[in-house]
VOLO-653417 format. One line per 4 residues: their letters; for each residue x, y, z of C-alpha. Coordinates in steps of 0.02 Angstrom, whole numbers, plus 50000, padded with zeros to 5 digits. Layout:
residues N
A = X/Y/Z  ... $
END
This chain:
residues 586
XXXX = 52391/50501/47592  52540/50562/47487  52612/50738/47478  52676/50821/47317 $
XXXX = 52856/50757/47334  52801/50577/47357  52689/50590/47202  52830/50653/47087 $
XXXX = 52952/50519/47146  52822/50386/47113  52797/50449/46933  52986/50449/46897 $
XXXX = 53000/50271/46959  52862/50215/46840  52949/50303/46692  53115/50212/46727 $
XXXX = 53024/50047/46736  52939/50087/46570  53109/50118/46478  53190/49960/46546 $
XXXX = 53051/49847/46483  52953/49831/46319  52816/49959/46315  52648/49875/46304 $
XXXX = 52530/50001/46380  52578/50169/46457  52470/50271/46573  52499/50455/46603 $
XXXX = 52471/50518/46783  52402/50693/46776  52303/50688/46941  52310/50844/47049 $
XXXX = 52399/50834/47218  52295/50754/47356  52235/50871/47496  52328/50868/47661 $
XXXX = 52238/50845/47827  52327/50901/47983  52326/50772/48122  52262/50850/48283 $
XXXX = 52382/50851/48428  52362/50733/48575  52236/50813/48697  52330/50733/48842 $
XXXX = 52480/50842/48797  52376/50994/48751  52386/51127/48889  52211/51185/48838 $
XXXX = 52144/51004/48841  52077/51022/48664  51972/51176/48706  51982/51337/48607 $
XXXX = 52083/51473/48688  51926/51581/48707  51847/51444/48815  51999/51448/48926 $
XXXX = 51978/51634/48949  51796/51605/49000  51840/51459/49114  51781/51548/49269 $
XXXX = 51617/51602/49190  51524/51436/49225  51549/51369/49401  51478/51208/49478 $
XXXX = 51339/51287/49580  51152/51270/49610  51028/51401/49558  50946/51497/49701 $
XXXX = 50801/51402/49781  50857/51228/49719  50931/51162/49884  50763/51108/49957 $
XXXX = 50718/51016/49798  50886/50926/49796  50869/50878/49979  50696/50808/49950 $
XXXX = 50757/50706/49801  50896/50627/49906  50769/50590/50043  50653/50510/49916 $
XXXX = 50796/50399/49856  50836/50343/50033  50653/50318/50076  50630/50216/49917 $
XXXX = 50774/50102/49966  50697/50080/50140  50526/50041/50065  50603/49912/49950 $
XXXX = 50699/49833/50094  50541/49825/50202  50443/49751/50057  50575/49616/50031 $
XXXX = 50578/49575/50217  50388/49562/50216  50394/49449/50063  50523/49337/50147 $
XXXX = 50423/49329/50309  50261/49297/50214  50341/49159/50110  50416/49076/50264 $
XXXX = 50250/49086/50354  50157/49018/50203  50281/48874/50183  50267/48832/50368 $
XXXX = 50077/48838/50366  50069/48735/50206  50187/48606/50277  50090/48594/50441 $
XXXX = 49924/48585/50349  49982/48447/50231  50064/48348/50371  49909/48366/50478 $
XXXX = 49798/48311/50334  49911/48162/50301  49912/48113/50484  49724/48135/50499 $
XXXX = 49694/48032/50342  49810/47897/50406  49723/47893/50575  49552/47889/50492 $
XXXX = 49605/47749/50375  49681/47644/50514  49528/47669/50621  49412/47625/50476 $
XXXX = 49510/47466/50438  49500/47412/50620  49315/47447/50637  49263/47375/50470 $
XXXX = 49229/47200/50540  49122/47269/50683  49019/47393/50580  48863/47283/50561 $
XXXX = 48858/47235/50744  48875/47414/50802  48755/47494/50677  48613/47511/50800 $
XXXX = 48728/47578/50936  48802/47702/50813  48629/47764/50765  48584/47795/50947 $
XXXX = 48751/47880/50976  48720/47990/50824  48551/48042/50892  48625/48088/51060 $
XXXX = 48771/48177/50978  48650/48278/50870  48554/48331/51025  48716/48380/51111 $
XXXX = 48771/48473/50955  48610/48573/50953  48634/48619/51136  48815/48669/51109 $
XXXX = 48766/48767/50955  48638/48864/51055  48765/48897/51192  48892/48955/51064 $
XXXX = 48771/49076/50981  48720/49144/51150  48901/49170/51200  48943/49250/51033 $
XXXX = 48796/49369/51053  48855/49416/51228  49034/49443/51168  48976/49547/51021 $
XXXX = 48867/49656/51132  49010/49678/51257  49126/49727/51114  49002/49856/51050 $
XXXX = 48977/49924/51226  49164/49942/51252  49183/50026/51083  49043/50148/51124 $
XXXX = 49112/50178/51299  49287/50212/51230  49218/50334/51101  49114/50420/51235 $
XXXX = 49263/50434/51351  49364/50516/51213  49223/50639/51183  49207/50674/51369 $
XXXX = 49395/50697/51383  49392/50829/51247  49239/50917/51317  49311/50920/51494 $
XXXX = 49469/51003/51431  49365/51131/51337  49263/51166/51496  49421/51210/51592 $
XXXX = 49420/51375/51500  49608/51382/51475  49592/51385/51285  49623/51199/51261 $
XXXX = 49552/51141/51093  49497/50972/51159  49607/50884/51033  49701/50730/51089 $
XXXX = 49800/50610/50983  49828/50441/51063  49982/50337/51026  49955/50200/50897 $
XXXX = 50071/50050/50879  50091/49913/50751  50065/49726/50774  50195/49622/50864 $
XXXX = 50344/49565/50758  50420/49405/50833  50605/49368/50827  50684/49197/50819 $
XXXX = 50664/49080/50969  50821/49044/51069  50791/48854/51066  50722/48729/50941 $
XXXX = 50636/48617/51068  50618/48582/51254  50751/48467/51319  50717/48366/51474 $
XXXX = 50777/48457/51629  50819/48616/51531  50731/48787/51535  50613/48833/51392 $
XXXX = 50665/48945/51248  50628/49131/51245  50566/49241/51103  50577/49432/51092 $
XXXX = 50427/49527/51023  50441/49706/50958  50323/49830/50877  50338/50002/50801 $
XXXX = 50257/50170/50841  50138/50219/50700  50101/50390/50774  50160/50472/50935 $
XXXX = 50039/50540/51067  49991/50722/51068  49916/50749/51238  49829/50580/51230 $
XXXX = 49867/50404/51292  50049/50354/51294  50119/50211/51191  50093/50033/51250 $
XXXX = 50252/49929/51284  50354/49908/51124  50450/49753/51181  50400/49591/51265 $
XXXX = 50475/49420/51305  50375/49259/51286  50409/49074/51301  50424/48977/51138 $
XXXX = 50455/48804/51065  50386/48717/51219  50367/48552/51128  50484/48411/51182 $
XXXX = 50629/48363/51070  50583/48244/50927  50575/48054/50920  50590/47975/50746 $
XXXX = 50466/47852/50671  50490/47668/50618  50376/47583/50488  50341/47407/50419 $
XXXX = 50316/47340/50239  50177/47396/50115  50006/47314/50096  49907/47297/49930 $
XXXX = 49809/47435/49837  49632/47476/49894  49475/47509/49789  49455/47681/49705 $
XXXX = 49377/47807/49823  49267/47897/49694  49179/47860/49531  49216/48033/49460 $
XXXX = 49309/48193/49497  49476/48110/49530  49471/47973/49662  49621/47887/49741 $
XXXX = 49682/47712/49779  49784/47682/49934  49904/47558/50010  49967/47556/50188 $
XXXX = 50108/47503/50301  50105/47490/50489  50196/47604/50608  50304/47503/50725 $
XXXX = 50359/47655/50823  50262/47818/50810  50344/47985/50783  50341/48098/50935 $
XXXX = 50367/48283/50963  50398/48332/50781  50531/48200/50756  50575/48125/50588 $
XXXX = 50407/48076/50510  50363/47902/50459  50387/47943/50277  50245/47867/50180 $
XXXX = 50134/47755/50283  50001/47779/50149  50030/47793/49961  49897/47854/49840 $
XXXX = 49873/47854/49652  49741/47940/49548  49593/47847/49474  49427/47892/49389 $
XXXX = 49488/48067/49345  49338/48120/49242  49268/48289/49301  49117/48307/49413 $
XXXX = 49149/48490/49465  49029/48634/49447  49047/48823/49437  48942/48935/49548 $
XXXX = 48774/49002/49492  48739/49189/49500  48577/49284/49516  48515/49400/49379 $
XXXX = 48574/49580/49376  48497/49697/49504  48418/49859/49445  48535/50004/49408 $
XXXX = 48563/50110/49564  48529/50296/49574  48663/50408/49502  48800/50448/49629 $
XXXX = 48804/50633/49577  48682/50761/49510  48809/50827/49384  48992/50821/49331 $
XXXX = 48985/50637/49281  48921/50517/49413  48901/50327/49403  48764/50198/49420 $
XXXX = 48799/50017/49463  48716/49847/49463  48773/49684/49542  48750/49497/49543 $
XXXX = 48751/49386/49697  48803/49204/49720  48647/49097/49709  48731/48925/49719 $
XXXX = 48913/48911/49778  49043/48823/49670  49076/48638/49697  49247/48560/49702 $
XXXX = 49370/48663/49599  49230/48755/49509  49257/48939/49475  49161/49088/49542 $
XXXX = 49195/49272/49502  49238/49387/49648  49122/49528/49700  49231/49660/49612 $
XXXX = 49243/49564/49447  49153/49630/49294  49046/49472/49289  48966/49527/49454 $
XXXX = 48986/49716/49458  48955/49841/49317  48958/50031/49309  48895/50158/49184 $
XXXX = 48906/50347/49176  48763/50462/49215  48729/50649/49234  48883/50697/49133 $
XXXX = 48821/50875/49113  48926/51014/49189  48870/51078/49358  48790/51250/49344 $
XXXX = 48873/51386/49447  48767/51497/49560  48748/51676/49504  48902/51780/49545 $
XXXX = 49002/51629/49608  49162/51553/49537  49144/51388/49630  49000/51271/49670 $
XXXX = 48910/51290/49837  48886/51139/49949  48755/51129/50087  48789/50947/50134 $
XXXX = 48825/50909/50317  49010/50864/50306  49163/50860/50420  49310/50896/50305 $
XXXX = 49496/50886/50341  49602/50968/50204  49787/50920/50190  49898/51050/50104 $
XXXX = 50067/50993/50035  50213/51105/50086  50359/51005/50016  50510/51089/49937 $
XXXX = 50474/51017/49765  50324/51134/49745  50420/51289/49700  50354/51461/49743 $
XXXX = 50226/51460/49602  50161/51290/49657  50144/51348/49838  50048/51503/49785 $
XXXX = 49933/51396/49677  49895/51279/49823  49849/51422/49939  49735/51498/49807 $
XXXX = 49651/51329/49776  49628/51301/49964  49542/51470/49984  49428/51434/49835 $
XXXX = 49384/51268/49917  49337/51359/50078  49225/51474/49975  49124/51323/49918 $
XXXX = 49060/51295/50096  49048/51472/50162  48883/51519/50080  48713/51540/50159 $
XXXX = 48644/51376/50226  48813/51288/50234  48815/51145/50361  48995/51091/50339 $
XXXX = 49142/51119/50454  49324/51107/50402  49498/51082/50474  49664/51112/50388 $
XXXX = 49832/51025/50406  49993/51088/50324  50114/50944/50299  50294/50935/50244 $
XXXX = 50437/50842/50328  50616/50852/50393  50752/50900/50271  50870/50758/50325 $
XXXX = 50855/50575/50367  50896/50602/50551  50738/50705/50569  50636/50575/50477 $
XXXX = 50703/50440/50593  50648/50539/50746  50470/50550/50680  50459/50359/50675 $
XXXX = 50578/50311/50817  50530/50173/50937  50621/50246/51087  50462/50318/51163 $
XXXX = 50523/50498/51162  50386/50625/51129  50410/50710/50961  50350/50885/50920 $
XXXX = 50250/50857/50762  50259/51038/50705  50442/51080/50736  50522/50909/50705 $
XXXX = 50406/50826/50580  50332/50986/50505  50152/50925/50523  50056/51081/50573 $
XXXX = 49872/51082/50622  49822/51251/50550  49644/51236/50615  49535/51108/50700 $
XXXX = 49356/51086/50640  49274/51256/50621  49139/51345/50521  49216/51518/50543 $
XXXX = 49259/51531/50358  49330/51707/50365  49452/51660/50502  49498/51500/50409 $
XXXX = 49538/51598/50250  49649/51715/50352  49740/51567/50430  49770/51487/50261 $
XXXX = 49828/51650/50183  49951/51678/50326  50040/51511/50303  50225/51508/50259 $
XXXX = 50301/51380/50142  50398/51251/50249  50501/51183/50101  50533/51011/50176 $
XXXX = 50510/50831/50121  50340/50744/50105  50284/50644/50259  50112/50607/50189 $
XXXX = 50083/50458/50304  50099/50563/50464  49983/50694/50391  49851/50560/50358 $
XXXX = 49868/50489/50535  49848/50666/50605  49692/50690/50501  49623/50525/50566 $
XXXX = 49650/50585/50744  49561/50750/50704  49407/50653/50646  49372/50610/50829 $
XXXX = 49316/50790/50851  49187/50773/50712  49000/50765/50726  48912/50599/50743 $
XXXX = 48781/50634/50609  48902/50712/50481  48995/50623/50343  49185/50629/50362 $
XXXX = 49296/50674/50214  49486/50690/50203  49554/50785/50051  49742/50772/50018 $
XXXX = 49828/50889/49895  50000/50829/49838  50125/50877/49703  50224/50714/49691 $
XXXX = 50274/50552/49774  50272/50535/49964  50427/50494/50064  50366/50314/50091 $
XXXX = 50241/50224/49980  50220/50084/50108  50185/50197/50256  50064/50302/50151 $
XXXX = 49969/50145/50100  49951/50094/50284  49895/50269/50334  49770/50276/50189 $
XXXX = 49697/50109/50243  49668/50175/50420  49592/50337/50356  49474/50247/50235 $
XXXX = 49403/50148/50382  49347/50312/50463  49315/50430/50317  49308/50455/50130 $
XXXX = 49484/50487/50062  49497/50603/49911  49662/50644/49823  49708/50795/49716 $
XXXX = 49875/50751/49631  49960/50895/49538  50095/50884/49401  50154/50735/49303 $
XXXX = 50270/50677/49443  50126/50622/49556  50116/50430/49569  49942/50418/49496 $
XXXX = 49940/50228/49496  49975/50221/49684  49854/50363/49721  49712/50269/49636 $
XXXX = 49750/50124/49753  49756/50235/49908  49593/50327/49871  49420/50268/49922 $
XXXX = 49335/50158/49793  49285/50201/49657  49441/50301/49623  49359/50387/49472 $
XXXX = 49256/50490/49596  49392/50510/49727  49544/50562/49624  49545/50733/49539 $
XXXX = 49703/50744/49434  49773/50917/49394  49907/50931/49260  49992/51094/49310 $
XXXX = 49993/51219/49453  49922/51347/49332  49770/51232/49313  49759/51216/49503 $
XXXX = 49730/51403/49517  49574/51387/49410  49403/51346/49486  49382/51183/49387 $
XXXX = 49481/51066/49504  49391/51135/49657  49223/51114/49571  49265/50933/49528 $
XXXX = 49308/50895/49710  49150/50981/49774  49042/50887/49648  49118/50722/49706 $
XXXX = 49096/50744/49893  48935/50843/49884  48821/50752/49758  48679/50879/49773 $
XX = 48772/51039/49727  48692/51211/49719 $
END
């Protein structure tokens, strides 16, 4: 850019040049002066840092602060981040352990197969010359062996039947003892509810053995076993030991193998389907105690690879089943069974594949409401445990919507002729990781589920619907994290107080992701073994993909998604849940 002075000097210079040389072509410069643009000052040297002076005056207007009521949400988000990291770490450790176990099992299986094949081949080569002479003896031996097999088979079946009956008796006795325990406490008359929650622990997790093998004259190696507490006792049986020491690697130290030279190739073992040819070499000194193996004492190569495999054969489709619901969109299904199993590497669809299981919709009409009622009325004989989310991410409007929905759900079973009974659990969680750690600690210290873990049993099973509504309406919002797994384990323990002839249902309302996906999956698996698990996820933050996996199959009839808390306050979500768990609605 040039200013006005630079432009005039440039014109004078051109005129002098024009007079000193022959004029061939002269151009007149009559352009207006170019506009000037001020260069902004360096913001590093600007006392206002480039901001207008008015912004400096208002500097104190916007401070770094949280809006009222946001602390609980922020705490829960940090807890979710830390829990997610822990879940990912646990998943990676499980993958590593699973891969190591798989590699070890595969190696042992292959080595065992190789050794067995080598032993069989050596034995067959040795006995080949004596086969004709011993044919009659072998036939007699086979007859005697078959008779012995039949006797052993009968003994085995008899023993299995006895063991199975004993197992069922023990299961029944244990269940009866739990019932008696609860009833005895009720009979004391001191107001005890009869509820007991026994301690539940995980499977043993072995650590590394202190020695690789057993040396002569030396003590054996030791291995430490540990297991975690899945849920702490609440008046019930205490936790079993969480640590144990066992002997390990008791095999003697290895002795390496020594082999001789190769023999010639044998005849192909099969005419189709991929046979093999083999050649051998003798073992001059056998491997002992997992020493260095003999390498290849038998080599194989493929021959006659043409296929002779066959896929399985399925039966025809069964008839369509009855519709699972009278209204609100039920399903009918039909299945195929395996008629002839697959041969070789033939394929066969699994029982959940579309080739063997099909669904179709039925009774898609809307359920009619009884006169003067906002929600459907259920007269099914059900034992229902309702889990209410009290996490800080709800917000006050979300909490109010949950309470309103819970009361509407109670109304669905409080009509004339109702046979259901219901319990309610309010679940949240500690607001810091130290509290979360206490809820899952392996130190054996009793934990107060309500004060420490914020898992509150609002009501055990009851059919006093008026009192239940009062209890729900009187709840306060705990504003904690989301320990969904502990809430599910508590619900599973409550199911012990249910009726023998009633269907058990657990309904979990949640507004977002739980603190631990892994722990929630384990808890859901335990609950599904004892009851039907139904989920009501609210808002777009709920992990719908995981929830479909946690719910009882089919998830289409056990997951009722609600988009907003405003929708949760309407009767529609409650009616969908009632239609799912109570097929014959009124």
